All heavy atoms as TSV, in Angstrom:
chain	resi	resn	atom	element	x	y	z
A	1	MET	N	N	4.243	13.834	-7.542
A	1	MET	CA	C	4.461	12.561	-6.866
A	1	MET	C	C	3.914	11.438	-7.752
A	1	MET	O	O	2.758	11.471	-8.157
A	1	MET	CB	C	3.758	12.572	-5.519
A	1	MET	CG	C	3.918	11.306	-4.729
A	1	MET	SD	S	3.449	11.631	-3.029
A	1	MET	CE	C	2.458	10.240	-2.694
A	2	PRO	N	N	4.717	10.436	-8.051
A	2	PRO	CA	C	4.248	9.356	-8.907
A	2	PRO	C	C	3.245	8.467	-8.167
A	2	PRO	O	O	3.260	8.362	-6.952
A	2	PRO	CB	C	5.519	8.562	-9.229
A	2	PRO	CG	C	6.441	8.889	-8.121
A	2	PRO	CD	C	6.105	10.260	-7.666
A	3	MET	N	N	2.333	7.870	-8.915
A	3	MET	CA	C	1.373	6.957	-8.327
A	3	MET	C	C	2.053	5.633	-8.023
A	3	MET	O	O	2.796	5.118	-8.843
A	3	MET	CB	C	0.197	6.753	-9.278
A	3	MET	CG	C	-0.814	5.772	-8.753
A	3	MET	SD	S	-2.328	5.892	-9.680
A	3	MET	CE	C	-3.332	6.709	-8.455
A	4	GLU	N	N	1.809	5.082	-6.853
A	4	GLU	CA	C	2.366	3.807	-6.473
A	4	GLU	C	C	1.687	2.702	-7.270
A	4	GLU	O	O	0.524	2.782	-7.596
A	4	GLU	CB	C	2.174	3.554	-4.964
A	4	GLU	CG	C	2.969	4.464	-4.090
A	4	GLU	CD	C	2.293	5.798	-3.795
A	4	GLU	OE1	O	1.145	6.003	-4.221
A	4	GLU	OE2	O	2.916	6.629	-3.151
A	5	ARG	N	N	2.428	1.645	-7.516
A	5	ARG	CA	C	1.838	0.479	-8.167
A	5	ARG	C	C	2.511	-0.788	-7.637
A	5	ARG	O	O	3.622	-0.760	-7.127
A	5	ARG	CB	C	1.900	0.584	-9.668
A	5	ARG	CG	C	3.260	0.505	-10.272
A	5	ARG	CD	C	3.182	0.670	-11.803
A	5	ARG	NE	N	4.462	0.404	-12.405
A	5	ARG	CZ	C	5.403	1.316	-12.621
A	5	ARG	NH1	N	5.186	2.553	-12.266
A	5	ARG	NH2	N	6.538	0.995	-13.191
A	6	LEU	N	N	1.793	-1.879	-7.796
A	6	LEU	CA	C	2.266	-3.174	-7.351
A	6	LEU	C	C	2.314	-4.087	-8.570
A	6	LEU	O	O	1.303	-4.225	-9.288
A	6	LEU	CB	C	1.284	-3.730	-6.324
A	6	LEU	CG	C	1.620	-5.056	-5.662
A	6	LEU	CD1	C	2.903	-4.966	-4.866
A	6	LEU	CD2	C	0.464	-5.502	-4.768
A	7	GLN	N	N	3.454	-4.681	-8.820
A	7	GLN	CA	C	3.632	-5.599	-9.946
A	7	GLN	C	C	3.859	-6.978	-9.395
A	7	GLN	O	O	4.564	-7.154	-8.403
A	7	GLN	CB	C	4.829	-5.179	-10.795
A	7	GLN	CG	C	4.716	-3.782	-11.374
A	7	GLN	CD	C	6.010	-3.308	-12.011
A	7	GLN	OE1	O	7.090	-3.708	-11.619
A	7	GLN	NE2	N	5.884	-2.443	-13.002
A	8	ALA	N	N	3.298	-7.974	-10.051
A	8	ALA	CA	C	3.470	-9.354	-9.586
A	8	ALA	C	C	4.069	-10.203	-10.692
A	8	ALA	O	O	3.731	-10.047	-11.866
A	8	ALA	CB	C	2.124	-9.949	-9.173
A	9	SER	N	N	4.954	-11.085	-10.294
A	9	SER	CA	C	5.505	-12.082	-11.241
A	9	SER	C	C	4.669	-13.333	-11.127
A	9	SER	O	O	3.838	-13.480	-10.253
A	9	SER	CB	C	6.960	-12.366	-10.928
A	9	SER	OG	O	7.058	-13.000	-9.671
A	10	ARG	N	N	4.893	-14.294	-12.001
A	10	ARG	CA	C	4.222	-15.573	-11.921
A	10	ARG	C	C	4.812	-16.373	-10.765
A	10	ARG	O	O	5.967	-16.211	-10.423
A	10	ARG	CB	C	4.361	-16.320	-13.219
A	10	ARG	CG	C	3.633	-15.616	-14.331
A	10	ARG	CD	C	3.889	-16.195	-15.687
A	10	ARG	NE	N	4.194	-17.589	-15.756
A	10	ARG	CZ	C	4.135	-18.304	-16.850
A	10	ARG	NH1	N	3.776	-17.730	-17.967
A	10	ARG	NH2	N	4.445	-19.568	-16.852
A	11	CYS	N	N	4.002	-17.268	-10.227
A	11	CYS	CA	C	4.507	-18.139	-9.160
A	11	CYS	C	C	5.664	-18.960	-9.688
A	11	CYS	O	O	5.612	-19.520	-10.786
A	11	CYS	CB	C	3.409	-19.068	-8.661
A	11	CYS	SG	S	2.337	-18.305	-7.453
A	12	GLY	N	N	6.717	-19.016	-8.886
A	12	GLY	CA	C	7.900	-19.762	-9.277
A	12	GLY	C	C	7.925	-21.165	-8.739
A	12	GLY	O	O	8.982	-21.731	-8.546
A	13	GLY	N	N	6.799	-21.724	-8.405
A	13	GLY	CA	C	6.734	-23.082	-7.851
A	13	GLY	C	C	6.275	-23.018	-6.397
A	13	GLY	O	O	6.197	-21.953	-5.808
A	14	LEU	N	N	5.985	-24.141	-5.829
A	14	LEU	CA	C	5.426	-24.190	-4.492
A	14	LEU	C	C	6.390	-23.684	-3.427
A	14	LEU	O	O	5.960	-23.239	-2.375
A	14	LEU	CB	C	5.010	-25.638	-4.160
A	14	LEU	CG	C	3.886	-26.189	-5.034
A	14	LEU	CD1	C	3.594	-27.625	-4.664
A	14	LEU	CD2	C	2.639	-25.342	-4.949
A	15	THR	N	N	7.686	-23.719	-3.666
A	15	THR	CA	C	8.622	-23.318	-2.631
A	15	THR	C	C	9.120	-21.879	-2.795
A	15	THR	O	O	9.587	-21.297	-1.823
A	15	THR	CB	C	9.844	-24.243	-2.629
A	15	THR	OG1	O	10.459	-24.211	-3.905
A	15	THR	CG2	C	9.437	-25.662	-2.282
A	16	SER	N	N	8.996	-21.288	-3.975
A	16	SER	CA	C	9.560	-19.947	-4.135
A	16	SER	C	C	8.535	-18.830	-3.982
A	16	SER	O	O	8.892	-17.702	-3.747
A	16	SER	CB	C	10.298	-19.822	-5.455
A	16	SER	OG	O	9.411	-20.081	-6.529
A	17	GLY	N	N	7.274	-19.092	-4.137
A	17	GLY	CA	C	6.246	-18.091	-3.899
A	17	GLY	C	C	6.067	-17.124	-5.053
A	17	GLY	O	O	6.587	-17.285	-6.148
A	18	LEU	N	N	5.330	-16.045	-4.766
A	18	LEU	CA	C	5.011	-15.016	-5.733
A	18	LEU	C	C	5.798	-13.758	-5.380
A	18	LEU	O	O	5.732	-13.275	-4.258
A	18	LEU	CB	C	3.517	-14.700	-5.717
A	18	LEU	CG	C	3.042	-13.573	-6.618
A	18	LEU	CD1	C	3.102	-14.025	-8.073
A	18	LEU	CD2	C	1.622	-13.172	-6.242
A	19	ARG	N	N	6.541	-13.240	-6.335
A	19	ARG	CA	C	7.329	-12.038	-6.096
A	19	ARG	C	C	6.509	-10.805	-6.470
A	19	ARG	O	O	6.007	-10.685	-7.569
A	19	ARG	CB	C	8.615	-12.073	-6.920
A	19	ARG	CG	C	9.495	-10.909	-6.632
A	19	ARG	CD	C	10.749	-10.999	-7.479
A	19	ARG	NE	N	11.569	-9.835	-7.246
A	19	ARG	CZ	C	12.863	-9.879	-7.005
A	19	ARG	NH1	N	13.480	-11.032	-6.998
A	19	ARG	NH2	N	13.541	-8.794	-6.813
A	20	LEU	N	N	6.355	-9.901	-5.494
A	20	LEU	CA	C	5.636	-8.653	-5.675
A	20	LEU	C	C	6.638	-7.512	-5.670
A	20	LEU	O	O	7.519	-7.447	-4.806
A	20	LEU	CB	C	4.636	-8.450	-4.535
A	20	LEU	CG	C	3.617	-9.567	-4.338
A	20	LEU	CD1	C	2.898	-9.412	-3.007
A	20	LEU	CD2	C	2.633	-9.580	-5.470
A	21	THR	N	N	6.534	-6.598	-6.610
A	21	THR	CA	C	7.440	-5.446	-6.683
A	21	THR	C	C	6.615	-4.191	-6.485
A	21	THR	O	O	5.644	-3.938	-7.201
A	21	THR	CB	C	8.166	-5.400	-8.030
A	21	THR	OG1	O	8.905	-6.602	-8.196
A	21	THR	CG2	C	9.108	-4.217	-8.103
A	22	VAL	N	N	7.013	-3.389	-5.496
A	22	VAL	CA	C	6.372	-2.119	-5.226
A	22	VAL	C	C	7.179	-1.031	-5.909
A	22	VAL	O	O	8.396	-0.937	-5.741
A	22	VAL	CB	C	6.320	-1.836	-3.695
A	22	VAL	CG1	C	5.760	-0.459	-3.436
A	22	VAL	CG2	C	5.499	-2.899	-2.991
A	23	VAL	N	N	6.499	-0.206	-6.710
A	23	VAL	CA	C	7.127	0.924	-7.383
A	23	VAL	C	C	6.417	2.169	-6.850
A	23	VAL	O	O	5.205	2.291	-6.948
A	23	VAL	CB	C	6.976	0.832	-8.916
A	23	VAL	CG1	C	7.618	2.027	-9.588
A	23	VAL	CG2	C	7.582	-0.474	-9.428
A	24	GLY	N	N	7.201	3.070	-6.279
A	24	GLY	CA	C	6.623	4.286	-5.700
A	24	GLY	C	C	7.690	5.344	-5.518
A	24	GLY	O	O	8.763	5.296	-6.132
A	25	GLN	N	N	7.410	6.248	-4.640
A	25	GLN	CA	C	8.346	7.343	-4.373
A	25	GLN	C	C	9.480	6.833	-3.451
A	25	GLN	O	O	9.265	6.067	-2.528
A	25	GLN	CB	C	7.615	8.493	-3.694
A	25	GLN	CG	C	8.475	9.722	-3.510
A	25	GLN	CD	C	7.673	10.898	-2.965
A	25	GLN	OE1	O	6.466	10.811	-2.801
A	25	GLN	NE2	N	8.357	11.976	-2.696
A	26	ALA	N	N	10.692	7.261	-3.746
A	26	ALA	CA	C	11.864	6.844	-2.965
A	26	ALA	C	C	11.723	7.273	-1.496
A	26	ALA	O	O	11.254	8.357	-1.206
A	26	ALA	CB	C	13.137	7.429	-3.569
A	27	GLY	N	N	12.132	6.360	-0.605
A	27	GLY	CA	C	12.199	6.669	0.814
A	27	GLY	C	C	10.919	6.480	1.592
A	27	GLY	O	O	10.867	6.854	2.767
A	28	LEU	N	N	9.888	5.886	1.013
A	28	LEU	CA	C	8.633	5.676	1.744
A	28	LEU	C	C	8.529	4.238	2.215
A	28	LEU	O	O	9.231	3.361	1.747
A	28	LEU	CB	C	7.448	6.043	0.854
A	28	LEU	CG	C	7.358	7.514	0.423
A	28	LEU	CD1	C	6.146	7.734	-0.451
A	28	LEU	CD2	C	7.345	8.434	1.631
A	29	TYR	N	N	7.599	4.009	3.142
A	29	TYR	CA	C	7.353	2.684	3.692
A	29	TYR	C	C	5.921	2.247	3.343
A	29	TYR	O	O	4.995	3.042	3.452
A	29	TYR	CB	C	7.523	2.677	5.213
A	29	TYR	CG	C	8.949	2.890	5.626
A	29	TYR	CD1	C	9.469	4.171	5.811
A	29	TYR	CD2	C	9.812	1.816	5.818
A	29	TYR	CE1	C	10.780	4.379	6.157
A	29	TYR	CE2	C	11.128	1.993	6.172
A	29	TYR	CZ	C	11.603	3.295	6.343
A	29	TYR	OH	O	12.915	3.495	6.679
A	30	TYR	N	N	5.807	0.984	2.905
A	30	TYR	CA	C	4.519	0.439	2.488
A	30	TYR	C	C	4.196	-0.842	3.216
A	30	TYR	O	O	5.077	-1.653	3.479
A	30	TYR	CB	C	4.537	0.153	0.989
A	30	TYR	CG	C	4.709	1.366	0.134
A	30	TYR	CD1	C	5.971	1.783	-0.267
A	30	TYR	CD2	C	3.621	2.135	-0.265
A	30	TYR	CE1	C	6.157	2.925	-1.032
A	30	TYR	CE2	C	3.786	3.266	-1.037
A	30	TYR	CZ	C	5.049	3.650	-1.434
A	30	TYR	OH	O	5.207	4.773	-2.191
A	31	GLU	N	N	2.915	-1.028	3.528
A	31	GLU	CA	C	2.411	-2.277	4.053
A	31	GLU	C	C	1.820	-3.064	2.875
A	31	GLU	O	O	1.096	-2.509	2.053
A	31	GLU	CB	C	1.336	-2.009	5.091
A	31	GLU	CG	C	0.707	-3.277	5.632
A	31	GLU	CD	C	-0.457	-2.995	6.581
A	31	GLU	OE1	O	-1.095	-1.928	6.475
A	31	GLU	OE2	O	-0.739	-3.865	7.385
A	32	ILE	N	N	2.121	-4.335	2.793
A	32	ILE	CA	C	1.554	-5.196	1.760
A	32	ILE	C	C	0.442	-6.010	2.411
A	32	ILE	O	O	0.636	-6.639	3.451
A	32	ILE	CB	C	2.621	-6.135	1.163
A	32	ILE	CG1	C	3.750	-5.284	0.558
A	32	ILE	CG2	C	1.995	-7.071	0.125
A	32	ILE	CD1	C	4.937	-6.082	0.118
A	33	GLN	N	N	-0.727	-5.957	1.795
A	33	GLN	CA	C	-1.893	-6.659	2.314
A	33	GLN	C	C	-2.387	-7.667	1.287
A	33	GLN	O	O	-2.240	-7.460	0.074
A	33	GLN	CB	C	-3.004	-5.677	2.665
A	33	GLN	CG	C	-2.624	-4.715	3.770
A	33	GLN	CD	C	-3.750	-3.763	4.110
A	33	GLN	OE1	O	-4.646	-3.512	3.311
A	33	GLN	NE2	N	-3.706	-3.231	5.322
A	34	ALA	N	N	-3.001	-8.752	1.780
A	34	ALA	CA	C	-3.549	-9.781	0.908
A	34	ALA	C	C	-4.945	-10.141	1.407
A	34	ALA	O	O	-5.284	-9.934	2.557
A	34	ALA	CB	C	-2.670	-11.010	0.903
A	35	ALA	N	N	-5.745	-10.705	0.495
A	35	ALA	CA	C	-7.080	-11.156	0.837
A	35	ALA	C	C	-7.505	-12.238	-0.135
A	35	ALA	O	O	-7.195	-12.180	-1.316
A	35	ALA	CB	C	-8.086	-10.004	0.792
A	36	GLU	N	N	-8.191	-13.249	0.371
A	36	GLU	CA	C	-8.762	-14.246	-0.494
A	36	GLU	C	C	-10.101	-13.723	-1.049
A	36	GLU	O	O	-10.510	-14.101	-2.133
A	36	GLU	CB	C	-8.994	-15.558	0.260
A	36	GLU	CG	C	-7.705	-16.376	0.472
A	36	GLU	CD	C	-6.743	-15.728	1.471
A	36	GLU	OE1	O	-7.211	-15.102	2.444
A	36	GLU	OE2	O	-5.524	-15.839	1.268
A	37	ILE	N	N	-10.738	-12.836	-0.273
A	37	ILE	CA	C	-11.959	-12.148	-0.683
A	37	ILE	C	C	-11.708	-10.660	-0.501
A	37	ILE	O	O	-11.368	-10.228	0.619
A	37	ILE	CB	C	-13.157	-12.587	0.181
A	37	ILE	CG1	C	-13.387	-14.082	0.060
A	37	ILE	CG2	C	-14.413	-11.796	-0.179
A	37	ILE	CD1	C	-14.384	-14.616	1.065
A	38	PRO	N	N	-11.814	-9.842	-1.545
A	38	PRO	CA	C	-11.575	-8.408	-1.398
A	38	PRO	C	C	-12.432	-7.830	-0.268
A	38	PRO	O	O	-13.610	-8.167	-0.128
A	38	PRO	CB	C	-11.966	-7.802	-2.745
A	38	PRO	CG	C	-11.756	-8.937	-3.704
A	38	PRO	CD	C	-12.143	-10.174	-2.932
A	39	GLY	N	N	-11.811	-7.000	0.553
A	39	GLY	CA	C	-12.492	-6.421	1.711
A	39	GLY	C	C	-12.087	-7.089	3.005
A	39	GLY	O	O	-12.279	-6.527	4.070
A	40	ASN	N	N	-11.505	-8.278	2.943
A	40	ASN	CA	C	-11.037	-8.989	4.132
A	40	ASN	C	C	-9.513	-8.976	4.155
A	40	ASN	O	O	-8.853	-10.024	4.154
A	40	ASN	CB	C	-11.590	-10.419	4.109
A	40	ASN	CG	C	-11.350	-11.150	5.402
A	40	ASN	OD1	O	-11.143	-10.534	6.449
A	40	ASN	ND2	N	-11.354	-12.459	5.356
A	41	TRP	N	N	-8.930	-7.773	4.144
A	41	TRP	CA	C	-7.485	-7.586	4.025
A	41	TRP	C	C	-6.738	-7.900	5.300
A	41	TRP	O	O	-7.228	-7.600	6.407
A	41	TRP	CB	C	-7.173	-6.148	3.608
A	41	TRP	CG	C	-7.783	-5.795	2.294
A	41	TRP	CD1	C	-8.906	-5.039	2.090
A	41	TRP	CD2	C	-7.334	-6.184	1.006
A	41	TRP	NE1	N	-9.173	-4.962	0.757
A	41	TRP	CE2	C	-8.221	-5.638	0.058
A	41	TRP	CE3	C	-6.259	-6.948	0.560
A	41	TRP	CZ2	C	-8.072	-5.824	-1.303
A	41	TRP	CZ3	C	-6.118	-7.133	-0.807
A	41	TRP	CH2	C	-7.007	-6.575	-1.728
A	42	HIS	N	N	-5.557	-8.501	5.182
A	42	HIS	CA	C	-4.663	-8.707	6.307
A	42	HIS	C	C	-3.239	-8.446	5.870
A	42	HIS	O	O	-2.876	-8.602	4.697
A	42	HIS	CB	C	-4.817	-10.115	6.911
A	42	HIS	CG	C	-4.517	-11.208	5.956
A	42	HIS	ND1	N	-5.429	-11.699	5.048
A	42	HIS	CD2	C	-3.389	-11.933	5.732
A	42	HIS	CE1	C	-4.880	-12.659	4.334
A	42	HIS	NE2	N	-3.637	-12.823	4.716
A	43	SER	N	N	-2.439	-7.989	6.794
A	43	SER	CA	C	-1.045	-7.639	6.489
A	43	SER	C	C	-0.207	-8.885	6.326
A	43	SER	O	O	-0.297	-9.819	7.120
A	43	SER	CB	C	-0.468	-6.788	7.632
A	43	SER	OG	O	0.871	-6.448	7.349
A	44	ILE	N	N	0.619	-8.896	5.260
A	44	ILE	CA	C	1.532	-10.006	5.057
A	44	ILE	C	C	2.988	-9.533	5.068
A	44	ILE	O	O	3.890	-10.344	4.917
A	44	ILE	CB	C	1.240	-10.778	3.756
A	44	ILE	CG1	C	1.365	-9.881	2.522
A	44	ILE	CG2	C	-0.121	-11.456	3.824
A	44	ILE	CD1	C	1.366	-10.647	1.214
A	45	GLY	N	N	3.184	-8.233	5.251
A	45	GLY	CA	C	4.555	-7.729	5.307
A	45	GLY	C	C	4.617	-6.235	5.084
A	45	GLY	O	O	3.608	-5.582	4.848
A	46	ALA	N	N	5.810	-5.712	5.172
A	46	ALA	CA	C	6.061	-4.294	4.957
A	46	ALA	C	C	7.443	-4.142	4.347
A	46	ALA	O	O	8.307	-5.005	4.509
A	46	ALA	CB	C	5.962	-3.534	6.272
A	47	LEU	N	N	7.637	-3.046	3.627
A	47	LEU	CA	C	8.935	-2.788	3.041
A	47	LEU	C	C	9.111	-1.296	2.792
A	47	LEU	O	O	8.145	-0.532	2.811
A	47	LEU	CB	C	9.160	-3.580	1.752
A	47	LEU	CG	C	8.140	-3.492	0.607
A	47	LEU	CD1	C	8.261	-2.188	-0.152
A	47	LEU	CD2	C	8.368	-4.638	-0.338
A	48	SER	N	N	10.335	-0.891	2.589
A	48	SER	CA	C	10.630	0.487	2.231
A	48	SER	C	C	11.062	0.497	0.748
A	48	SER	O	O	11.401	-0.527	0.178
A	48	SER	CB	C	11.750	1.043	3.106
A	48	SER	OG	O	12.960	0.337	2.865
A	49	THR	N	N	11.046	1.687	0.162
A	49	THR	CA	C	11.454	1.852	-1.224
A	49	THR	C	C	12.576	2.883	-1.254
A	49	THR	O	O	12.378	4.036	-1.666
A	49	THR	CB	C	10.278	2.293	-2.122
A	49	THR	OG1	O	9.670	3.458	-1.530
A	49	THR	CG2	C	9.250	1.190	-2.267
A	50	PRO	N	N	13.792	2.515	-0.805
A	50	PRO	CA	C	14.878	3.483	-0.723
A	50	PRO	C	C	15.246	4.133	-2.051
A	50	PRO	O	O	15.606	5.286	-2.116
A	50	PRO	CB	C	16.054	2.698	-0.154
A	50	PRO	CG	C	15.682	1.278	-0.218
A	50	PRO	CD	C	14.192	1.189	-0.370
A	51	GLN	N	N	15.102	3.390	-3.143
A	51	GLN	CA	C	15.415	3.923	-4.460
A	51	GLN	C	C	14.144	4.053	-5.321
A	51	GLN	O	O	14.253	4.239	-6.522
A	51	GLN	CB	C	16.430	3.030	-5.177
A	51	GLN	CG	C	17.735	2.842	-4.435
A	51	GLN	CD	C	18.474	4.161	-4.231
A	51	GLN	OE1	O	18.557	4.990	-5.128
A	51	GLN	NE2	N	18.998	4.359	-3.045
A	52	GLY	N	N	12.975	3.913	-4.722
A	52	GLY	CA	C	11.713	4.008	-5.449
A	52	GLY	C	C	11.112	2.673	-5.816
A	52	GLY	O	O	9.997	2.605	-6.323
A	53	THR	N	N	11.814	1.591	-5.544
A	53	THR	CA	C	11.302	0.250	-5.824
A	53	THR	C	C	11.887	-0.774	-4.858
A	53	THR	O	O	12.993	-0.567	-4.340
A	53	THR	CB	C	11.599	-0.154	-7.313
A	53	THR	OG1	O	10.998	-1.404	-7.578
A	53	THR	CG2	C	13.075	-0.232	-7.561
A	54	ASN	N	N	11.125	-1.822	-4.587
A	54	ASN	CA	C	11.626	-2.909	-3.743
A	54	ASN	C	C	10.708	-4.103	-3.960
A	54	ASN	O	O	9.581	-3.958	-4.424
A	54	ASN	CB	C	11.639	-2.495	-2.271
A	54	ASN	CG	C	12.616	-3.316	-1.454
A	54	ASN	OD1	O	13.114	-4.357	-1.906
A	54	ASN	ND2	N	12.929	-2.868	-0.250
A	55	SER	N	N	11.185	-5.295	-3.607
A	55	SER	CA	C	10.424	-6.521	-3.831
A	55	SER	C	C	10.155	-7.264	-2.535
A	55	SER	O	O	10.887	-7.155	-1.564
A	55	SER	CB	C	11.186	-7.445	-4.795
A	55	SER	OG	O	11.308	-6.843	-6.047
A	56	PHE	N	N	9.076	-8.039	-2.560
A	56	PHE	CA	C	8.639	-8.840	-1.432
A	56	PHE	C	C	8.142	-10.167	-2.011
A	56	PHE	O	O	7.492	-10.175	-3.061
A	56	PHE	CB	C	7.486	-8.135	-0.707
A	56	PHE	CG	C	6.848	-8.935	0.388
A	56	PHE	CD1	C	7.374	-8.939	1.662
A	56	PHE	CD2	C	5.709	-9.684	0.143
A	56	PHE	CE1	C	6.787	-9.684	2.675
A	56	PHE	CE2	C	5.120	-10.443	1.144
A	56	PHE	CZ	C	5.661	-10.430	2.409
A	57	THR	N	N	8.438	-11.272	-1.354
A	57	THR	CA	C	7.972	-12.571	-1.825
A	57	THR	C	C	6.929	-13.133	-0.861
A	57	THR	O	O	7.181	-13.242	0.343
A	57	THR	CB	C	9.147	-13.577	-1.938
A	57	THR	OG1	O	10.067	-13.054	-2.885
A	57	THR	CG2	C	8.661	-14.926	-2.419
A	58	ASP	N	N	5.761	-13.448	-1.383
A	58	ASP	CA	C	4.697	-14.084	-0.617
A	58	ASP	C	C	4.871	-15.601	-0.808
A	58	ASP	O	O	4.457	-16.161	-1.803
A	58	ASP	CB	C	3.331	-13.626	-1.114
A	58	ASP	CG	C	2.188	-14.267	-0.349
A	58	ASP	OD1	O	2.442	-15.020	0.617
A	58	ASP	OD2	O	1.037	-13.997	-0.703
A	59	ALA	N	N	5.506	-16.215	0.172
A	59	ALA	CA	C	5.839	-17.637	0.071
A	59	ALA	C	C	4.623	-18.540	-0.003
A	59	ALA	O	O	4.671	-19.605	-0.580
A	59	ALA	CB	C	6.718	-18.039	1.261
A	60	GLY	N	N	3.497	-18.114	0.554
A	60	GLY	CA	C	2.307	-18.954	0.555
A	60	GLY	C	C	1.360	-18.740	-0.617
A	60	GLY	O	O	0.339	-19.396	-0.733
A	61	ALA	N	N	1.692	-17.820	-1.500
A	61	ALA	CA	C	0.766	-17.450	-2.571
A	61	ALA	C	C	0.446	-18.582	-3.541
A	61	ALA	O	O	-0.691	-18.701	-3.987
A	61	ALA	CB	C	1.342	-16.278	-3.351
A	62	CYS	N	N	1.397	-19.401	-3.843
A	62	CYS	CA	C	1.200	-20.432	-4.872
A	62	CYS	C	C	0.397	-21.614	-4.391
A	62	CYS	O	O	0.006	-22.472	-5.185
A	62	CYS	CB	C	2.549	-20.878	-5.428
A	62	CYS	SG	S	3.485	-19.521	-6.154
A	63	THR	N	N	0.134	-21.688	-3.089
A	63	THR	CA	C	-0.645	-22.798	-2.550
A	63	THR	C	C	-2.009	-22.331	-2.042
A	63	THR	O	O	-2.754	-23.145	-1.492
A	63	THR	CB	C	0.112	-23.463	-1.395
A	63	THR	OG1	O	0.392	-22.493	-0.382
A	63	THR	CG2	C	1.410	-24.085	-1.887
A	64	ASN	N	N	-2.332	-21.048	-2.193
A	64	ASN	CA	C	-3.567	-20.507	-1.631
A	64	ASN	C	C	-4.709	-20.339	-2.632
A	64	ASN	O	O	-5.739	-19.792	-2.268
A	64	ASN	CB	C	-3.305	-19.142	-0.968
A	64	ASN	CG	C	-2.695	-19.288	0.394
A	64	ASN	OD1	O	-2.992	-20.248	1.112
A	64	ASN	ND2	N	-1.848	-18.376	0.785
A	65	GLY	N	N	-4.553	-20.723	-3.867
A	65	GLY	CA	C	-5.597	-20.457	-4.850
A	65	GLY	C	C	-5.611	-18.989	-5.214
A	65	GLY	O	O	-4.568	-18.354	-5.294
A	66	GLN	N	N	-6.788	-18.423	-5.377
A	66	GLN	CA	C	-6.884	-17.014	-5.759
A	66	GLN	C	C	-6.601	-16.098	-4.580
A	66	GLN	O	O	-7.073	-16.323	-3.478
A	66	GLN	CB	C	-8.297	-16.732	-6.288
A	66	GLN	CG	C	-8.498	-15.317	-6.745
A	66	GLN	CD	C	-9.813	-15.157	-7.462
A	66	GLN	OE1	O	-10.008	-15.775	-8.490
A	66	GLN	NE2	N	-10.699	-14.339	-6.915
A	67	ARG	N	N	-5.810	-15.049	-4.825
A	67	ARG	CA	C	-5.450	-14.103	-3.788
A	67	ARG	C	C	-5.349	-12.716	-4.393
A	67	ARG	O	O	-4.873	-12.557	-5.502
A	67	ARG	CB	C	-4.107	-14.506	-3.189
A	67	ARG	CG	C	-3.887	-13.997	-1.784
A	67	ARG	CD	C	-2.675	-14.673	-1.183
A	67	ARG	NE	N	-2.796	-14.633	0.268
A	67	ARG	CZ	C	-1.848	-14.996	1.093
A	67	ARG	NH1	N	-0.721	-15.466	0.635
A	67	ARG	NH2	N	-2.017	-14.924	2.374
A	68	PHE	N	N	-5.808	-11.710	-3.666
A	68	PHE	CA	C	-5.736	-10.323	-4.097
A	68	PHE	C	C	-4.711	-9.593	-3.240
A	68	PHE	O	O	-4.491	-9.946	-2.084
A	68	PHE	CB	C	-7.110	-9.660	-3.944
A	68	PHE	CG	C	-8.172	-10.300	-4.786
A	68	PHE	CD1	C	-8.912	-11.357	-4.262
A	68	PHE	CD2	C	-8.433	-9.865	-6.060
A	68	PHE	CE1	C	-9.901	-11.962	-5.029
A	68	PHE	CE2	C	-9.398	-10.457	-6.837
A	68	PHE	CZ	C	-10.151	-11.514	-6.316
A	69	TYR	N	N	-4.109	-8.560	-3.812
A	69	TYR	CA	C	-3.075	-7.802	-3.097
A	69	TYR	C	C	-3.327	-6.294	-3.238
A	69	TYR	O	O	-3.926	-5.855	-4.222
A	69	TYR	CB	C	-1.677	-8.088	-3.692
A	69	TYR	CG	C	-1.250	-9.512	-3.512
A	69	TYR	CD1	C	-1.506	-10.460	-4.501
A	69	TYR	CD2	C	-0.600	-9.923	-2.365
A	69	TYR	CE1	C	-1.119	-11.776	-4.344
A	69	TYR	CE2	C	-0.198	-11.226	-2.200
A	69	TYR	CZ	C	-0.478	-12.154	-3.196
A	69	TYR	OH	O	-0.097	-13.454	-3.034
A	70	ARG	N	N	-2.855	-5.564	-2.235
A	70	ARG	CA	C	-2.808	-4.118	-2.318
A	70	ARG	C	C	-1.678	-3.631	-1.431
A	70	ARG	O	O	-1.174	-4.359	-0.557
A	70	ARG	CB	C	-4.139	-3.502	-1.915
A	70	ARG	CG	C	-4.455	-3.557	-0.423
A	70	ARG	CD	C	-5.769	-2.866	-0.130
A	70	ARG	NE	N	-6.055	-2.866	1.301
A	70	ARG	CZ	C	-7.146	-2.348	1.825
A	70	ARG	NH1	N	-8.075	-1.832	1.036
A	70	ARG	NH2	N	-7.317	-2.352	3.125
A	71	ILE	N	N	-1.281	-2.392	-1.679
A	71	ILE	CA	C	-0.274	-1.752	-0.841
A	71	ILE	C	C	-0.887	-0.521	-0.208
A	71	ILE	O	O	-1.770	0.126	-0.780
A	71	ILE	CB	C	1.015	-1.368	-1.645
A	71	ILE	CG1	C	0.667	-0.483	-2.842
A	71	ILE	CG2	C	1.738	-2.603	-2.050
A	71	ILE	CD1	C	1.897	0.052	-3.551
A	72	ARG	N	N	-0.397	-0.203	0.990
A	72	ARG	CA	C	-0.850	0.997	1.708
A	72	ARG	C	C	0.369	1.732	2.187
A	72	ARG	O	O	1.299	1.141	2.743
A	72	ARG	CB	C	-1.747	0.606	2.876
A	72	ARG	CG	C	-3.055	-0.036	2.429
A	72	ARG	CD	C	-3.936	-0.375	3.588
A	72	ARG	NE	N	-4.187	0.794	4.389
A	72	ARG	CZ	C	-5.388	1.312	4.620
A	72	ARG	NH1	N	-6.444	0.754	4.084
A	72	ARG	NH2	N	-5.527	2.347	5.380
A	73	LEU	N	N	0.337	3.028	1.997
A	73	LEU	CA	C	1.408	3.864	2.480
A	73	LEU	C	C	1.330	3.916	4.003
A	73	LEU	O	O	0.279	4.130	4.580
A	73	LEU	CB	C	1.249	5.267	1.905
A	73	LEU	CG	C	2.320	6.295	2.293
A	73	LEU	CD1	C	3.697	5.867	1.791
A	73	LEU	CD2	C	1.953	7.657	1.720
A	74	MET	N	N	2.463	3.647	4.677
A	74	MET	CA	C	2.525	3.684	6.130
A	74	MET	C	C	2.917	5.074	6.558
A	74	MET	O	O	3.788	5.712	5.978
A	74	MET	CB	C	3.527	2.662	6.647
A	74	MET	CG	C	3.144	1.239	6.305
A	74	MET	SD	S	4.384	0.001	6.748
A	74	MET	CE	C	4.346	0.092	8.507
A	75	GLN	N	N	2.246	5.585	7.583
A	75	GLN	CA	C	2.534	6.926	8.097
A	75	GLN	C	C	3.628	6.887	9.139
A	75	GLN	O	O	3.752	6.021	9.904
A	75	GLN	CB	C	1.273	7.532	8.714
A	75	GLN	CG	C	0.171	7.633	7.734
A	75	GLN	CD	C	0.423	8.643	6.623
A	75	GLN	OE1	O	1.243	9.554	6.750
A	75	GLN	NE2	N	-0.222	8.458	5.506
């Protein structure tokens, strides 16, 4: 089983947000979490990876200053 990873692009401006790409095993579901301070995680979305990859845009990322991200496999 490949290790999941999260890739981020640069902010595309205040209106387009930050694009996050989840790369993992095909057919799984992931929760995307964000935190301004690591340890204070909150859910900002979820997605599936039907072909092993999928993207999510955090529209508020470019106006929030520093932000951390992680993905969690949903059961």
